[in-house]
C-alpha positions in Angstrom: 0.0 0.0 0.0 1.2 3.5 -0.8 1.3 6.5 1.6 -2.0 8.3 1.8 -3.1 11.8 2.8 -5.2 12.3 5.9 -8.2 13.3 3.9 -10.2 10.0 3.8 -9.2 9.0 7.3 -10.3 12.3 8.8 -13.6 12.1 6.9 -14.3 8.7 8.4 -13.2 9.9 11.9 -15.6 12.8 11.8 -18.5 10.6 10.6 -17.9 7.8 13.1 -16.6 9.9 16.0 -13.1 8.5 16.7 -9.6 10.0 16.5 -6.5 9.0 14.5 -3.3 8.7 16.5 -0.4 10.9 15.2 2.8 9.5 16.7 6.1 11.2 16.5 9.0 9.2 15.0 12.8 9.6 15.3 14.3 6.2 14.4 13.6 2.7 13.1 12.5 1.1 16.3 9.9 3.8 17.0 8.5 3.5 13.4 8.3 -0.3 13.7 6.6 -0.2 17.1 4.0 2.2 16.0 3.2 0.6 12.7 3.2 -3.0 14.2 0.7 -1.8 16.8 -1.6 -0.1 14.2 -1.5 -3.3 12.0 -2.5 -5.5 15.0 -5.4 -3.1 15.7 -6.2 -2.7 12.0 -6.1 1.1 12.5 -5.2 4.0 10.3 -2.2 5.8 11.6 -0.2 9.0 11.1 3.6 9.0 11.5 4.9 12.5 12.0 8.4 14.0 12.2 9.3 17.4 13.6 12.0 19.5 12.0 14.3 18.4 14.8 13.6 14.7 14.1 14.3 15.3 10.4 17.7 16.9 11.3 18.5 13.9 13.5 17.3 11.0 11.3 17.7 12.7 7.9 14.7 13.0 5.6 15.6 10.3 3.2 16.1 7.7 5.9 12.8 8.6 7.5 11.0 8.3 4.2 12.6 4.9 3.3 11.9 3.4 6.7 8.2 4.4 6.4 8.1 2.9 2.9 9.6 -0.3 4.4 6.8 -0.4 7.0 4.2 -0.2 4.2 5.8 -3.2 2.5 5.0 -5.2 5.7 1.6 -3.8 6.6 -1.5 -2.9 4.5 -3.0 -0.1 6.5 -3.8 3.6 5.7 -0.6 5.5 6.7 0.2 9.1 6.3 3.6 10.7 6.7 3.3 14.2 8.3 5.5 17.1 9.1 4.9 18.2 12.7 5.3 21.9 13.6 6.8 23.0 10.4 8.5 26.3 11.4 8.5 28.0 7.9 7.6 27.6 4.2 11.0 26.2 3.3 10.7 23.3 5.7 7.2 22.5 4.5 8.3 22.7 0.9 11.3 20.3 1.6 8.9 17.7 3.1 6.4 18.1 0.3 9.2 17.7 -2.3 10.4 14.6 -0.4 7.2 12.6 -0.4 5.4 13.6 2.8 1.7 13.4 2.3 0.8 16.0 4.9 2.5 19.0 6.4 1.8 21.3 9.3 2.8 24.9 9.1 2.9 26.4 12.6 2.3 30.1 12.4 0.8 30.3 15.9 3.8 32.3 17.1 2.8 35.2 14.8 -0.2 37.5 14.9 -3.4 36.5 13.2 -2.8 38.2 9.9 0.8 36.9 9.5 -0.3 33.4 10.5 -2.9 33.6 7.7 -0.3 34.8 5.2 2.3 32.1 5.9 -0.4 29.3 6.1 -1.9 30.4 2.8 1.5 30.3 1.1 2.0 26.7 2.3 -1.5 25.7 1.3 -1.1 27.0 -2.2 2.1 25.1 -2.8 1.0 21.9 -1.0 -2.3 21.6 -2.8 -0.6 21.9 -6.2 1.3 18.8 -5.2 -1.6 16.8 -3.7 -0.5 17.3 -0.1 -2.8 18.4 2.7 -2.0 21.1 5.3 -2.6 21.3 9.0 -2.4 24.8 10.6 -2.5 26.0 14.2 -4.5 28.8 15.9 -3.9 29.6 19.5 -0.8 28.8 21.5 0.0 25.7 23.6 2.2 26.1 26.6 5.2 23.8 27.2 8.4 22.7 25.7 9.0 20.0 23.1 11.7 20.0 20.4 11.7 23.6 18.9 8.4 24.6 20.5 8.8 26.7 23.6 5.8 28.7 24.9 5.6 30.0 28.5 2.3 29.5 30.4 1.8 33.3 30.4 2.0 33.4 26.6 -0.4 30.5 26.1 -3.9 31.3 24.9 -7.0 29.4 23.9 -8.3 29.4 20.3 -11.1 31.8 19.5 -13.9 30.0 17.6 -14.8 33.0 15.5 -11.2 33.5 14.5 -10.9 29.8 13.8 -13.7 30.0 11.2 -12.2 33.1 9.5 -8.8 31.5 9.6 -9.9 28.3 7.8 -12.0 30.2 5.2 -9.1 32.6 4.3 -6.3 30.0 4.3 -8.0 26.9 2.9 -6.1 24.7 5.4 -7.3 21.1 5.5 -7.2 20.7 9.3 -6.8 22.9 12.3 -4.9 22.4 15.6 -6.6 24.3 18.4 -5.6 25.2 21.9 -8.1 24.0 24.6 -5.8 23.4 27.5 -3.2 20.8 26.5 0.5 21.6 26.5 3.7 20.2 25.1 6.2 18.1 27.2 5.8 15.9 30.3 4.6 18.6 32.7 1.2 19.6 31.3 -0.7 20.4 34.5 0.3 21.6 37.9 -3.1 21.0 39.4 -6.2 19.3 38.2 -6.2 18.4 34.5 -8.8 20.4 32.6 -9.7 20.7 28.9 -12.0 23.4 27.5 -14.6 21.2 25.8 -16.8 24.2 25.5 -14.3 25.8 23.1 -14.0 22.6 21.1 -17.8 22.4 20.8 -18.0 26.0 19.6 -15.2 25.5 17.0 -17.0 22.4 15.7 -20.3 24.3 15.4 -18.6 26.9 13.2 -16.4 24.4 11.3 -18.4 21.2 11.1 -16.5 19.8 8.2 -13.0 20.8 9.3 -10.9 18.1 11.1 -9.7 19.3 14.5 -6.3 18.4 15.9 -5.2 18.2 19.5 -1.5 18.8 20.2 0.4 18.2 23.4 -1.9 15.2 24.1 0.3 12.6 25.7 -1.2 11.0 28.9 2.3 11.0 30.4 1.5 7.4 31.5 2.2 7.2 35.2 3.4 3.6 35.0 6.1 4.7 32.4 7.1 7.7 34.5 7.4 5.3 37.5 9.4 2.8 35.5 11.8 5.5 34.3 12.4 6.8 37.9 12.7 3.3 39.3 15.6 2.6 37.0 17.6 5.8 37.6 15.5 8.5 35.9 14.6 11.8 37.4 11.2 12.9 36.2 9.3 14.0 39.3 5.7 15.3 39.2 5.2 14.7 35.4 1.5 14.9 34.6 -0.4 14.6 31.3 -3.9 14.5 29.8 -5.9 11.7 31.3 -7.1 8.9 29.0 -10.7 9.7 29.8 -10.4 13.3 28.6 -8.7 12.2 25.3 -11.4 9.6 24.8 -14.0 12.3 25.3 -12.2 14.6 22.9 -12.2 11.9 20.2 -16.0 11.4 20.6 -16.6 15.2 20.5 -15.0 15.8 17.2 -11.2 15.8 17.5 -9.9 13.9 14.4 -6.2 13.8 15.2 -4.5 13.4 18.5 -0.7 13.9 18.8 1.5 11.7 20.9 5.2 12.1 21.5 6.1 12.3 25.2 4.5 8.9 25.9 6.7 7.2 23.3 9.8 8.9 24.7 8.9 7.6 28.1 8.3 4.1 26.9 11.6 3.9 25.0 13.6 5.5 27.9 11.9 3.3 30.5 12.6 0.1 28.6 16.3 1.0 28.0 16.9 2.1 31.5 15.5 -1.2 32.8 17.9 -3.2 30.7 20.9 -1.2 31.7 20.0 -1.5 35.3 19.3 -5.2 35.3 22.0 -6.2 32.9 24.8 -3.7 33.5 27.2 -5.5 31.1 24.8 -5.2 28.2 26.3 -3.3 25.2 24.5 -4.9 22.2 22.0 -2.3 21.0 19.6 -5.1 20.0 19.4 -6.2 23.6 18.0 -2.9 24.8 16.3 -1.5 21.6 14.1 -4.7 21.2 12.3 -4.3 24.5 12.1 -0.5 23.8 10.3 -1.3 20.5 8.0 -3.7 22.2 7.0 -1.2 24.9 6.3 1.4 22.3 4.1 -1.1 20.5 2.2 -1.9 23.7 1.8 1.8 24.4 0.5 2.6 20.9 -1.9 -0.3 21.0 -3.4 1.0 24.2 -3.9 4.4 22.7 -5.6 3.1 19.5 -7.8 0.5 21.2 -8.7 2.1 24.6 -8.4 5.9 24.0 -8.8 7.0 20.4 -11.3 4.4 19.3 -9.6 3.8 15.9 -9.2 0.0 16.3 -10.8 -1.8 13.3 -11.2 1.5 11.3 -8.5 0.9 8.7 
């Protein structure tokens, strides 16, 4: 099966009220773990790479590893640029076979965000590629995204409608209370479902995206810390809230931190229990398996996309 855009999978998600997992990738083991899990669950899936991941893994390697995954599994799979910082990065990914790109102009004012998004949309659509944009700012730190809590703001539903109409973007990431990184909430977790509801009322046919949506799975944090890690007080978005979001119209839910935790926890465990281990296969194999287990849980128990391929 060839790579697909997110168009058909999002149309199905909006019609049947489930979300597609968009999982960040950096290397072969992460790609294998995600796609193996999606295949077992017969689920569509989005593999996404940030500009930092592309610098690390190199764009040609990422593309070929994803193609190899498609030779093994016959499921709908999109390759997506996460948080594209500028037109040039989006163009590079479009020219190198990505089927979806995100242009993140949320750091700019409303008019400049529209201008840069429209420029990416015009180029992408000429090449059959879909575009995700962002309106509103999420707090937190992840890769090249760094927004303080004081600068974070919720998405305005009226602005969201105008933004989509003027840019022609295919999906929209909104800010309703999630944040990037492992420390999403200091107190009780809360998402503004009222804002989500208003956005969906004004944009009923536009797929909505939730960034910064890792659960920061407590068992994985505990496992990291048990085997020498130092991640105190990490807190993410509860599974119940993400499940509710998927039922209320969110079509794409991004996951990165949980995969980092799974890989790190598994590797730390091997290094602690087998201190003389130095064969990468001995510690990357359990890391891949824990990533697969984590993604299966997301697909089956949280996003509701199992059996939707």
